[in-house]
Phi, psi and omega in degrees: 000107187291139178299321185295311180306308181296320179300312180297316174297316182298312178306316183292320184289317183300307176305318179296309182297321176299318174297314180295324177295320180295318187289321177301319181292313182299317177293324177294322181285332176291317173296319176292323176293321169302310187293326180283331174296319179287324182291324184302307184283342171292324180287320180303316174301321179291324178293316182301322181296314191278324183287339180295335176286324182272314178231078185299332188257005181248088180281341185295335179284338185304303180301318185291325172295327177295310173309315177304315182298318178296319180294338177287324182298321181293325175297313185291325177291332175289319186279334190256132181297131182292330178293323180297319185289320191279002187229125177254161175222118185246133172272113182277320173204184183299344186244352182223149172222167185232128176246132181206167173279145179316312190274006166257003176275068181260169176057229181295343174301322175289322178294326184292325184287345176258007192284342184204153180307326180301336178255024184298331179291322178290325177295315180299317183289333178296307179305312174302319179299327172292317188290332187270004183296320184291306173302328179283333172292321178289318173294325179285336171288325177295317184291319182300318183285325172300314183293327174296324179288321180288330176290321175304331184270357184303130169274096184296319180304314184287329184287330184300310182306318177295315183291329177300314179299312183293322184283336179281322176279320184056032169205191188294134169242103185300148175296329178304323183283322172307311182299323183280324186281329185232076182292334185263006185244135173286073181300331181292316169299318185292322179290326177297318180288317171302331179295345173288341185272139175290120176121345178266120184241130175280129179246099192288328185295155187289137351283135177299149181179191181228160170212170177246152184276164177306315182298319183292323181291323176296312177312303179303320185292324179294317180298319189291325184294334177269346180230068188298152177210129195266348181295130189277161176287000000 
């Protein structure tokens, strides 16, 4: 497996994934901003309704109260487990219950969750999940942009030796073996950067190492068929 082929393919893949990650981040940012704008005005209406009773002549508090409510959504999204919110359990009768994901509770499933006080917990989780869509979109946008930035900083030359071994093996490559085989390569930095790519998997169980998925290896093989290189591994 030629070093040049792996280097060319890796450079191309890193650039492509960086562009996709940045585009995804910008799309999520636009979605999150639109949702937070709607959330702000809903919070403003709620704040105006309650503050009108206490301070009817003080309109300056209303936008600040609305911003505070939106800020609390970010705090709640950070503190509450997504797995907790995204899974509902509904008691159907004293002997049966139903467990499902929030976004599978469509149609009558949503109405059923609100149909009695006994199901108030599931209803509350549904409401929170809807309210947290905006903050989740913004956090997803941030993570996507950070990933794009990190992909742009990948040291292809340092990563190629590690990736060649992983592609050649197509199974677990222990870190200890990388340290012995590549004494002149900063393999730890290479592993961190390669883990940014979809299809490079970190395996924490003993012996700890990394591997590439079959689809990742197939993608390289398809590219190599279009760009033949006779240099042997």
